[in-house]
C-alpha positions, 0 to 999 in steps of 0.5 A, spaced: 701 070 384 708 069 381 714 071 384 719 073 382 727 076 383 729 083 384 736 085 384 738 086 391 744 091 393 750 086 393 747 085 386 748 092 384 755 092 386 757 086 383 754 088 377 756 096 378 764 093 379 765 089 373 762 093 369 767 099 371 773 094 370 771 092 363 771 101 363 777 101 366 781 095 363 780 099 356 781 106 358 775 108 357 771 114 361 764 112 361 757 113 366 754 107 368 747 107 370 742 101 373 736 101 373 730 097 377 725 093 372 721 100 372 727 103 370 728 107 377 735 108 378 738 105 383 746 107 382 749 112 378 757 112 376 761 116 372 767 116 372 773 120 372 774 124 365 766 122 363 762 127 359 758 131 363 752 129 358 754 122 359 750 122 366 743 123 363 744 119 357 746 113 360 740 112 366 735 113 359 739 108 356 737 103 362 730 105 363 728 105 356 731 098 356 729 095 362 721 098 361 721 095 354 726 089 356 730 089 350 737 093 349 737 099 347 740 098 340 733 095 338 729 102 338 735 105 335 735 100 330 727 101 329 728 109 328 735 109 323 730 104 318 725 110 317 721 109 323 721 116 325 714 116 329 717 111 333 721 118 337 714 120 340 713 113 344 712 116 351 717 115 356 722 112 352 729 116 351 734 113 351 734 111 343 742 108 343 745 102 344 748 101 350 742 099 354 741 092 356 736 088 360 738 084 366 734 078 364 733 071 369 728 066 367 725 070 362 723 075 367 727 083 366 729 084 374 733 092 371 737 093 366 745 097 365 746 103 361 752 105 359 754 112 355 761 115 354 765 111 348 761 109 341 755 106 342 757 098 342 762 100 347 758 102 351 754 096 350 759 090 352 761 095 358 754 093 360 754 086 358 760 085 362 757 087 369 751 084 368 755 077 366 758 078 374 752 076 376 752 070 372 745 068 370 
């Protein structure tokens, strides 16, 4: 049986703090979601001024990135490329850029999803949070 690392509360707080710092540095009002490898919500933080709907979109992006073990942008590109049948894929709702998996030694530990600014900026914030782990 294999042993797999998992996110601990200290890791989640470190990710959240770094993601928040990146958002605040750029004056971006966003929601930050962190999920485990099964897509289950571990952290949700809506910064002042973030739209209410972002508290639904950020966890969906994170969920999609964790289950797929790849950035949610991959799925956005699939749909934008014309494969609209992919919209019927079960359990995948966050088909927009801004969900980034947390990978260590080829294993997905979870994901960060961000919503509130341009999708590429959402992903930038998520990556900044993950970078704080130094994986």
